[in-house]
N, C-alpha and C positions, 0 to 999 in steps of 0.2 A: 533484468534481474532486480530483486531476487525471485521474481515469479517464474520466469521461464526464459529460455533462449534456444536457439537452434542446435546447441550442443547438449541440450536436455540437462542443464545444470541447475535449473531453478527448482524451488520447492513444489510448484505446481506440476512440473515435469515428473518429479519423483512420486507425488501423490497420484498422478494419472497412471504411472507405471504400476504402482501398488494396486490401483483399481483394476487394471488389466489383468494383473496376476491373480487377484482374488476372484474375479469373475470369469477368468479364462477366455478373455477376448483380446484381440489385437488393438493396439493404440496407434492411431495416426493423427498427425498434427496439421492444422491449417492456421496460418498466422494472419492476424489483422490487429492493428492498434486499437486499444480500448479508448475510443473517442466517438464522436458523432457518427452514427451509421454502423456501430459495431454489431448489434443484433441483426440488422438488415443484411449485413454482408457475411454473416457466419451461420448462426442458428436458423435463420429464416431464408437463407439463400439456397435455391435449388442447385444441385450439381449439374453442370451442363452436359456431362458425358455419361455418367453411370446412374443417374437418377438419384432420388433421395435428396439429402441436403449436404451442404459443405461441412457442417458440424452437427453433432448430436449432443454435445456437452460443451458448455463454456465454463471456464475456471475464473476464480477471483471476481465474481460478480457481486455488487452490493446486495446485501440481504433483502433490501426492499427495492424492487424494480418493477416497472410496468410493462417492460418489453419482453421479458422471459419469465419462466416459472422457476424461482429460486428454490434450492434445497434449504435445509437448516444450515446455519453458518458453520464453517470449519476452522476459521481463525478470525481474530479481532486485533486491532491495534489503534494507536493514537498518534497525534503529532508529537515530534520530539525536537530537541534542540541539539545541534552538533557544532563542535568547535575544536580547534587544535588543543591537544593536551599540553600542559606545562607552560601556559601563557601567563600564569599568575592570577587567574580568576576562575571562578567556578560558577556555572550557570545551570540552575536547576528549575528556575521559574522565569517567566518573562520579565518581571521587575528587576531581576539580576542583570539584565541587559543594560539598564540605565546606570546602575552602579559601576559595572565594568567599563562602560563608555566613559564615565566621569573619571575613573581612576587609571584606566589603561588605554583610553581611546585617543582619537575617535575610532570607534569600531566600524568596520566595513561589514554591513549586514546583508546577507543574501535572503531573498524571499521569492517563492514561486507566486505568480499572480493568483489572486483569489485565495491565498493561504488564510487559515483561520486566525493566524497571529497578526495579520496586517494591521487591523484597526488599533489593537493594543499598542503596537510599536509606534505607530504614527501618533497616537494620543500621548505617548511618553515624550514626544518631541524629537523622535529619532528618524523621522521620515526622510531627512536629507542624507541619512547614512545608508539607505536601502539601494541595493542593486537587484533588479527584478529578473527572474527567469521565466521563460514562457512555459506554461504547464503542458499545453497540447501543441507540441511543435509539429510542423508539417513534415519534418524529417524523421522517418521511422527509426533512424540510427541515433537520434539525439536522446540518450537515456537521461532520466532525472539524476542518475548517479554522477553526472558531470558536475553537479554542484559540490559534491564531496571532493572531486578532483580539484576544483578551483579552491576549495577550502584548504586542502593539503598544500597547494601551490602558493597560498598566501594572497590570492586574488580577493578573497573575502575572509573575514575572521570568525563569523558565526552565521548559522542558518537554521531557523526553525523550518522543519519539513516533515513529510510523512515518515513515520517511524520505521516501517520495514525497509524502505529505500536507504534511509540514513544508517540504520544499524548494519545492514549488509555491506554497504560500500565502505563504511568505517572499518569493518572487520578486515576487509581485504586491502585497505590502504597501507602503503609503506610508511606514511607519516601517522603517528599516533593521533587518533581522533576520539574525543569523548562524546558519547551520545546519551542524553538524559531525556526520559519521557516527560512531556509537559502534562503531568497528571492533574495539575491544577485546572485544566480545561474541563474536567468533569466527565461524567458518564455520557453526557450529551454528545461529546466528541470522541467517544470510542466507537469506531466504525467496524462493523462485522461483514464478512464476505462469505459467499455461498458458491456452490456450483449452480448451474442453471440449464434448463431444457426448454423445449417448446411447450406451450400450454397443452398441446394435444398429446404429449408424451407423459401422462401422469403416472403410469405404471413404472416407467423408466425413472422418473423423479423419485418415486417411493423406494425403488431399489437403491438409488444413490443415497437416500437418507439412511437406509439400513446399513450401507457400506460405511458411512460416516460414523454411525453409532457403534458398529462392531469393530472399527479400526481406529477409534479415537486416540488411543495411546500411541500407535504407530504414526498417525498423522501429526500428532503433537511433537513426537520425537524428530520427525523430519523437519518441521518448521523451526524447532529449537536450534537447529544447526545454523540458522541464518541470522542470529543475533537481533531478533525483534526486541524492542524495548519492553521492559516489564510493565504489567498492568496491575501490580499488587496494591499500589497505593493511590489509585485513581479517586479523585474527590467524588463523593456521591452527588454533588450538585455542581452545575445544573444537571438534573436528571434527564434521561431520555424521554422523549415525548411518545406516548402510545400512538400506534398507527394501525388502522384497519386496512388490511391488504385487499385489493380487488381480487375477485375470483372469476376471471373471464379468460 
């Protein structure tokens, strides 16, 4: 969550159901963690019994990928910072961590490995405050939302992390959690996500693009229920780097 779960409670579940409703086709799910081997074990894997493939559509795929053919993006987000509300400090940018640490610390800072905020926090001299979380756990039941649970329990005091995960799990937490987007990171760190098909299914991909265009308001309304951080004030710099997509 907030993408999907087997109870069909995620926004990707709801968008997939909307797709099925609009196109008049049944929706079936096949589950595989988004990690190394995702495309090979879903979109590109032949079904051993009925023929065809295990999947015809992948959700929440980076808008630029070389392993599948992405549609146009249907949502975007950015890194955010989450902390318990009412602790006497406000964190809206990374430099606020140092001030809060000096006045209210030492702060216990959580970070997922390879987080975009890591270098800045270490450069501020706060490296010894960090407790690291594994990004790609071998345990499929280890949700990144566990970091918000640790935050609520006081095991950590603050964590910069991916905005959709922070926003959703803060919303459902029994302990009040503040989530602010790190819009200082700039447009370079606004990441957009698409649906994706096999390269051989270009007509299907075009149909999905048409679905996204025609149902943009409904898709946005679904995603809005999950408390993603605002992108209204993202710094224009550093800007995104242009990329020429392969067409193969």
